[in-house]
C-alpha positions in Angstrom: 7.1 -28.8 10.2 4.2 -28.0 12.9 4.0 -24.7 14.4 5.4 -26.2 18.0 8.7 -27.1 16.2 8.8 -23.8 14.2 8.4 -22.0 17.4 10.9 -24.2 18.9 13.7 -23.6 16.0 13.2 -19.9 16.3 13.7 -19.9 20.1 16.9 -22.0 19.5 18.1 -19.7 17.0 17.5 -16.6 18.9 19.4 -18.0 22.1 22.4 -19.4 19.9 22.4 -15.7 18.2 22.6 -14.2 22.0 24.8 -16.7 23.2 27.5 -15.8 20.2 26.9 -12.0 20.8 27.6 -12.6 24.4 30.7 -14.4 24.0 31.9 -12.1 21.4 31.1 -9.2 24.0 33.0 -10.8 26.8 36.0 -11.5 24.4 36.7 -8.2 23.5 35.8 -6.5 26.5 35.2 -3.3 24.2 32.7 -0.5 24.7 31.7 -0.7 21.1 30.3 -4.4 21.4 28.1 -4.2 24.9 26.6 -7.4 26.1 23.1 -8.6 25.1 21.9 -8.3 28.6 22.8 -4.2 28.7 21.3 -4.0 25.3 18.1 -5.6 26.5 18.0 -3.7 29.8 18.7 -0.2 27.9 16.0 -0.9 25.3 13.3 -1.5 27.8 14.4 1.6 29.7 14.1 3.8 26.6 11.6 6.6 25.7 9.0 4.1 24.1 7.0 6.9 22.6 9.9 8.4 20.8 11.2 4.9 19.7 7.8 4.4 18.7 7.7 7.6 16.3 11.0 6.1 14.6 9.2 2.8 13.8 5.9 4.3 12.6 7.9 6.5 10.2 10.0 3.4 8.9 6.9 1.3 8.5 4.5 3.9 6.7 7.4 4.6 4.1 7.8 0.6 3.8 4.1 0.1 3.4 3.4 2.4 0.6 6.4 1.5 -1.0 5.6 -2.2 -1.3 1.6 -1.3 -2.0 2.6 0.5 -4.9 5.1 -2.1 -6.2 2.5 -5.1 -5.3 -0.4 -3.1 -7.3 2.0 -2.0 -10.5 3.8 -5.3 -10.7 0.6 -7.6 -10.4 -1.0 -5.6 -13.1 2.0 -5.5 -15.4 2.9 -9.1 -14.7 -1.1 -10.1 -15.1 -0.8 -8.4 -18.7 2.7 -9.7 -19.6 1.4 -13.5 -18.4 -1.9 -13.3 -20.3 -1.6 -11.2 -23.4 1.4 -12.1 -25.6 1.6 -8.8 -27.4 2.2 -6.9 -23.9 4.7 -9.4 -22.9 6.7 -9.3 -26.2 6.4 -5.3 -26.1 7.2 -5.0 -22.2 9.7 -8.0 -22.1 12.7 -6.1 -23.2 12.0 -3.1 -21.2 11.8 -5.0 -18.0 15.1 -6.9 -18.8 16.6 -3.9 -19.6 16.0 -1.9 -16.6 15.9 -4.8 -14.0 19.7 -5.4 -13.6 20.5 -1.6 -12.8 21.0 -1.0 -9.6 18.6 1.2 -8.1 20.4 2.5 -5.2 22.6 4.2 -7.9 19.7 6.0 -8.8 19.2 7.7 -5.4 20.5 11.1 -6.1 18.8 11.4 -9.0 15.4 10.4 -7.1 16.2 12.9 -4.4 17.1 15.8 -6.9 13.6 15.4 -8.7 11.6 14.5 -5.7 12.9 16.0 -2.8 14.8 14.6 0.3 11.1 13.8 2.0 9.0 10.6 2.1 8.3 10.6 -1.4 11.9 9.9 -2.7 12.1 6.7 -0.4 8.7 5.4 -1.4 10.1 5.9 -5.1 13.1 3.8 -4.6 11.6 1.0 -2.6 8.8 0.8 -5.3 11.5 0.5 -7.3 13.2 -2.0 -6.1 10.2 -4.5 -5.2 8.4 -4.1 -8.7 10.3 -5.8 -10.9 10.6 -8.9 -8.8 6.8 -8.7 -8.5 6.4 -8.2 -12.1 8.6 -11.2 -13.3 7.1 -13.5 -10.5 3.7 -13.0 -11.3 4.3 -13.5 -15.2 6.1 -16.3 -14.6 3.4 -17.8 -12.2 0.7 -17.2 -14.7 2.5 -18.3 -17.6 3.0 -21.6 -15.9 -0.7 -22.3 -15.4 -1.5 -25.1 -18.0 -4.1 -23.8 -20.7 -6.3 -27.1 -20.0 -7.1 -25.6 -17.0 -9.2 -22.5 -18.7 -10.4 -24.9 -21.2 -11.9 -27.1 -18.4 -13.8 -24.2 -17.1 -14.7 -23.0 -20.7 -16.6 -26.3 -21.1 -18.3 -25.9 -18.0 -19.2 -22.5 -19.2 -17.7 -20.3 -17.1 -17.1 -16.6 -18.2 -13.6 -14.5 -18.2 -14.2 -13.2 -15.0 -14.9 -16.8 -13.3 -11.8 -18.2 -15.1 -9.6 -15.2 -13.6 -11.0 -15.4 -9.8 -10.6 -19.4 -10.0 -7.4 -20.0 -11.9 -5.6 -16.8 -12.8 -5.9 -14.9 -9.4 -4.8 -17.7 -6.9 -1.8 -18.2 -9.1 -1.0 -14.4 -9.3 -1.4 -14.1 -5.3 0.8 -17.2 -4.7 3.5 -15.3 -6.9 3.1 -11.9 -5.3 3.6 -13.4 -1.9 6.8 -15.5 -3.0 8.3 -12.0 -4.5 7.6 -10.0 -1.4 8.8 -12.5 0.8 12.4 -12.4 -1.5 12.1 -8.4 -2.0 11.5 -7.6 1.9 14.7 -8.0 3.1 16.2 -5.9 0.3 13.6 -3.3 0.6 14.0 -2.8 4.6 17.9 -2.7 3.9 17.4 0.1 1.1 15.0 1.9 3.4 17.5 2.0 6.2 20.2 3.3 3.7 17.7 6.4 2.6 16.6 7.1 5.9 20.1 8.8 6.6 19.2 11.3 4.2 16.6 14.1 4.7 14.9 13.0 7.8 14.9 13.2 11.5 12.5 9.9 11.8 13.1 6.3 11.0 15.0 3.5 12.3 17.8 4.1 9.9 18.1 7.8 10.8 17.9 6.5 14.8 20.7 3.8 14.5 23.2 6.0 12.4 22.4 9.1 14.9 23.5 7.1 17.9 26.3 5.7 16.0 27.7 9.1 15.1 27.0 10.1 19.0 28.7 7.4 20.1 25.8 5.9 22.0 26.3 2.1 21.4 23.4 1.1 23.6 20.8 3.0 21.6 22.6 2.0 18.5 22.3 -1.7 19.4 18.7 -1.0 20.8 17.7 0.2 17.5 19.4 -2.6 15.2 17.3 -5.0 17.6 14.2 -3.1 16.9 14.7 -3.2 13.1 15.3 -6.6 13.3 12.1 -7.8 15.3 10.2 -5.4 12.7 11.8 -7.4 9.8 11.1 -10.5 11.5 7.2 -9.9 12.4 6.8 -8.8 8.9 8.1 -11.9 7.5 5.9 -13.8 10.0 3.1 -11.8 8.9 3.5 -12.8 5.3 3.9 -16.6 6.4 0.6 -16.0 8.0 -1.0 -14.6 5.0 0.1 -17.1 2.7 -1.4 -20.0 4.6 -4.6 -18.4 5.2 -4.9 -17.1 1.4 -3.5 -20.2 -0.2 -5.5 -23.0 1.7 -6.1 -24.4 -1.4 -2.7 -25.6 -2.1 -3.3 -28.3 0.5 -5.7 -30.0 -1.7 -3.1 -30.1 -4.6 
């Protein structure tokens, strides 16, 4: 699919969603479901400085949570993928802890680390890190041993084998895991921002809901959706730039 086609499809989906929203608003005729036109007008009249502060705080929490998860997940996944002893040691631990619903740990995390940013970052990290670990491990294990043997015959060092074979496979697995986990991470971020903070898009939306300010509420939801869309778009662009070697396979 070309960039032009992807753009047209995205625009078409945007128009369809807004059309359905407008139809639902017109049918219900309730204040709790304003029309998209009213929400967009309100959004562009809002204090962008204040709204930007909420966006910034949410992005900071999401960034650090994802970064820590990627660093830890890549390191552990690499060990499990290339060192069989480490895989046998860590595999039961990962599979025992992965199914635990991490959101259920929120009260414990907040008791131990407080209500500030740290507890929110830790929870996002816990959500994402297991998906990165398993994705990287499986991606590296899927590499045929013949690839390494061919480089060894050519006199490549262990570091060269890592850079030429293991690292590209690991990066591909990381990006795939991030794409899958990002939606969950944003949902968890939204939930955690209801507690112990006055800044963040989750707080902004729920505060507007509590004040029955539906235009503010829907504006916050739109901004959160736009942020999520841009993050997904950024991952796609990063994948195309870092994984150009796939085109030659």
